C-alpha positions in Angstrom: 0.0 0.0 0.0 1.5 3.3 -1.1 0.5 5.4 1.9 3.7 7.2 2.9 3.9 10.9 2.1 0.2 11.3 1.7 -2.1 13.6 3.7 -2.9 12.6 7.2 -6.2 13.3 8.9 -6.3 15.8 11.8 -9.4 14.1 13.2 -7.4 11.9 15.5 -7.9 11.9 19.3 -5.1 10.2 21.3 -6.3 8.9 24.6 -3.6 6.4 25.2 -2.6 6.2 28.8 -6.2 7.0 29.9 -9.3 5.0 30.7 -13.0 4.8 30.1 -16.1 2.6 28.7 -18.7 1.2 26.0 -22.3 0.1 25.8 -24.0 1.5 22.7 -25.0 -0.3 19.5 -22.8 1.0 16.8 -20.7 -1.5 15.1 -17.3 -3.1 15.4 -14.9 -5.9 14.8 -14.9 -8.7 17.3 -11.7 -10.2 18.5 -11.1 -13.4 20.5 -10.0 -13.0 24.1 -8.4 -15.2 26.7 -9.8 -15.1 30.3 -7.9 -17.0 33.0 -6.4 -19.3 30.4 -9.9 -20.4 29.1 -12.9 -18.8 27.5 -12.2 -17.3 24.1 -14.5 -16.6 21.2 -17.3 -18.6 22.6 -17.7 -16.3 25.5 -17.7 -13.3 23.2 -20.5 -14.9 21.1 -22.6 -15.6 24.2 -22.1 -12.1 25.4 -23.1 -10.6 22.0 -26.2 -12.8 21.9 -27.3 -11.5 25.3 -26.5 -7.9 24.1 -28.3 -8.0 20.8 -31.2 -10.2 21.9 -31.8 -9.0 25.4 -30.1 -5.7 25.9 -27.6 -7.1 28.4 -24.3 -5.2 28.1 -21.6 -7.8 27.2 -18.9 -5.6 28.8 -20.5 -6.4 32.2 -19.8 -10.0 31.5 -16.3 -9.4 30.2 -15.5 -7.1 33.1 -16.8 -9.8 35.5 -14.5 -12.4 34.0 -11.6 -10.0 34.5 -12.6 -9.2 38.1 -12.9 -12.9 38.8 -9.2 -13.5 38.7 -8.7 -14.0 35.0 -7.0 -11.5 32.6 -8.4 -10.2 29.4 -5.4 -10.1 27.0 -4.5 -9.2 23.5 -1.4 -10.3 21.7 1.6 -8.2 22.4 3.8 -9.8 19.8 4.8 -8.6 16.3 5.5 -5.2 14.8 3.1 -2.6 13.6 2.9 -1.4 10.1 6.6 -0.8 9.9 7.8 -1.8 13.3 7.4 1.5 15.1 4.6 3.1 17.0 5.1 6.4 15.2 4.7 4.9 11.8 1.6 3.0 12.8 0.1 6.3 14.0 1.0 7.9 10.7 -0.5 5.0 8.8 -3.8 5.2 10.7 -4.0 8.9 10.2 -3.3 8.5 6.5 -5.9 5.8 6.0 -8.5 7.9 7.8 -7.6 10.8 5.5 -8.1 8.6 2.5 -11.6 7.6 3.7 -12.4 11.3 4.2 -11.4 12.0 0.6 -13.5 9.0 -0.7 -16.7 9.8 1.2 -16.2 13.6 0.9 -16.2 13.3 -2.9 -19.3 11.0 -2.8 -21.3 13.2 -0.5 -20.3 16.3 -2.5 -21.6 14.6 -5.7 -24.9 14.3 -4.0 -24.9 17.9 -3.0 -24.1 17.2 0.7 -21.2 17.8 3.1 -19.6 14.8 4.7 -19.3 15.1 8.5 -15.9 13.6 9.2 -15.7 11.1 12.1 -13.0 11.3 14.8 -10.8 8.3 15.3 -9.9 7.8 19.0 -6.7 5.8 19.8 -6.8 4.1 23.2 -5.2 1.4 25.1 -6.7 -0.9 27.9 -10.1 0.8 28.0 -11.9 3.9 26.8 -15.0 6.0 27.6 -17.3 6.8 24.7 -20.7 8.4 24.4 -22.0 4.8 24.2 -20.4 3.8 27.5 -17.2 2.1 28.6 -15.2 -0.4 26.5 -12.1 -2.6 27.2 -9.6 -3.4 24.5 -11.0 -7.0 24.2 -14.0 -5.6 22.4 -11.9 -4.7 19.4 -12.3 -1.6 17.1 -15.8 -0.1 17.3 -17.9 2.8 16.2 -20.1 4.8 18.5 -23.0 6.6 16.7 -23.7 8.8 19.7 -20.5 10.7 19.3 -19.7 9.8 15.7 -16.3 8.5 16.7 -14.2 5.4 15.8 -12.3 3.7 18.6 -9.2 1.7 18.0 -6.5 0.1 20.2 -3.6 -0.4 17.9 -2.7 -3.7 19.6 -5.5 -5.1 17.5 -3.3 -4.8 14.5 -0.8 -7.1 16.1 -3.5 -9.5 17.0 -4.9 -9.4 13.5 -1.5 -10.6 12.2 -0.3 -13.0 14.9 -3.5 -14.6 16.2 -5.9 -14.3 13.4 -3.6 -14.9 10.5 -4.3 -11.7 8.6 -1.0 -9.7 8.1 -0.5 -6.8 5.8 -1.1 -3.0 5.9 -4.2 -3.3 3.7 -5.7 -5.7 6.1 -5.3 -3.0 8.7 -6.7 -0.4 6.4 -9.7 -2.6 5.8 -10.4 -2.5 9.6 -10.4 1.3 9.7 -12.5 1.5 6.5 -15.1 -1.0 8.0 -15.6 1.2 11.0 -15.9 4.2 8.8 -18.6 2.2 7.0 -20.6 2.2 10.2 -20.2 6.0 10.3 -21.8 6.1 6.8 -24.6 3.9 8.1 -25.2 6.3 11.0 -25.3 9.3 8.7 -27.8 7.5 6.4 -30.0 6.4 9.2 -29.3 2.6 8.9 -28.0 2.2 12.4 -31.0 4.0 14.0 -33.5 1.9 11.9 -31.8 -1.4 12.6 -31.5 -0.7 16.3 -35.2 -0.1 16.4 -35.8 -3.4 14.6 -33.7 -5.2 17.2 -35.9 -4.0 20.0 -38.3 -6.8 20.9 -36.8 -9.2 18.3 -35.7 -12.6 19.3 -32.0 -13.3 19.8 -31.6 -15.1 16.5 -33.6 -12.4 14.6 -31.5 -9.6 16.3 -28.3 -11.4 15.3 -29.6 -11.7 11.7 -30.1 -7.9 11.5 -26.6 -7.4 12.9 -25.1 -9.6 10.2 -26.7 -7.4 7.5 -25.4 -4.3 9.2 -21.9 -5.6 9.4 -21.8 -6.9 5.8 -22.9 -3.6 4.5 -20.0 -2.0 6.4 -17.7 -4.5 4.7 -19.2 -3.5 1.4 -18.6 0.2 2.1 -15.0 -0.7 3.0 -14.8 -2.3 -0.5 -16.1 1.0 -2.0 -13.3 2.8 -0.2 -10.8 0.3 -1.6 -12.2 0.9 -5.1 -11.6 4.6 -4.8 -8.2 4.0 -3.2 -7.1 2.0 -6.2 -8.1 5.0 -8.4 -6.1 7.3 -6.2 -3.0 5.1 -6.8 -2.4 3.8 -3.3 -3.4 0.1 -3.9 -0.5 -2.2 -4.7 -0.5 -5.7 -6.0 -1.6 -8.1 -3.3 -3.4 -5.4 -1.2 -6.9 -6.5 -2.1 -6.0 -10.1 -1.3 -4.8 -8.9 2.2 -8.2 -7.3 2.8 -10.1 -10.4 1.6 -8.0 -12.6 3.7 -8.7 -10.4 6.8 -12.4 -10.5 6.0 -12.2 -14.3 5.8 -10.3 -14.7 9.0 -12.8 -12.8 11.1 -15.9 -14.4 9.7 -18.2 -15.8 12.4 -17.9 -19.4 11.2 -14.1 -19.3 11.1 -13.8 -17.6 14.5 -16.2 -20.2 16.0 -14.3 -23.1 14.5 -11.1 -21.7 15.9 -12.4 -20.8 19.3 -14.9 -23.5 20.2 -14.7 -26.1 17.4 -18.5 -25.8 16.7 -20.3 -23.5 14.4 -23.7 -22.0 15.6 -25.2 -20.1 12.8 -28.0 -18.5 14.9 -25.3 -16.8 17.0 -23.7 -15.2 14.0 -23.5 -11.4 14.3 -21.0 -10.4 11.6 -21.5 -13.0 8.8 -19.6 -16.0 7.5 -16.1 -15.7 6.0 -17.6 -16.2 2.6 -20.2 -13.5 3.1 -17.7 -11.0 4.4 -15.5 -11.5 1.4 -18.4 -11.4 -1.0 -19.7 -8.1 0.2 -16.2 -6.5 0.4 -15.7 -7.6 -3.2 -19.1 -6.3 -4.2 -18.2 -2.8 -3.0 -14.7 -3.0 -4.5 -15.6 -4.3 -7.9 -18.6 -2.0 -8.4 -17.7 1.2 -6.6 -21.4 1.7 -6.2 -23.5 2.4 -3.1 -26.4 0.6 -4.7 -24.3 -2.6 -4.7 -24.2 -2.6 -0.9 -27.9 -3.3 -0.2 -27.5 -6.1 2.2 -31.1 -5.6 3.4 -32.9 -6.3 0.2 -32.6 -10.0 -0.2 -30.3 -13.0 0.3 -26.9 -12.3 1.6 
């Protein structure tokens, strides 16, 4: 990915070294956790089912596991984009700027102004307008403050634990969260959150899957425009597709618990996530990202 020397976004808020929380229904990338040497993705899935189906905050469960003597950990091994924290910071600011350019042009073409989101960098835990989040939640978007939240250790985990290396895999993560921002601006998050209220656990999960797949498709649209802007190199799209595949619900469940439970899916299968990223990338059209109109 040809990112060096390009514009960096000023919409970065560095809260590393601080603390805080999470509890709203925006969107995000799940990551597996280890609690007291056990647990893993199965516990995340159970927590998300309770959250989406019954309104129970999964962070209460994750926090309880931590307080009970276990430790919630992310991988600390492996370098960042180029092995230094400063370069990783520059990379994230550049990717965010590229998403600003993509969506700024598209909103302008529709006669509108794109409200740029802020990306908050944190470690350990963070407070958002949606509540309090620990790093184990992974990157997420809070619609209440229109901010993206990212612990950069997730990039190391993406590479070392999830088998998704590469700078464009990391860019895909940021672009996916920006996709949730687009959904917030267009009213999708508000509408789907209303639909979840009173829905069964499985129906609520099915709605969440469509939300997440659309964010993947919007990430693909960004990649389409990024190619036109000359920053995509050979192999970059394969890195993004691999990342989408490695964090599919079925793949994570097989890795974490050895059993696949489709009714508990909240983000989509590996094949679905790759399909919808590719749909956005190949078409470059918002209309290609209608994950709510039929089969996914």
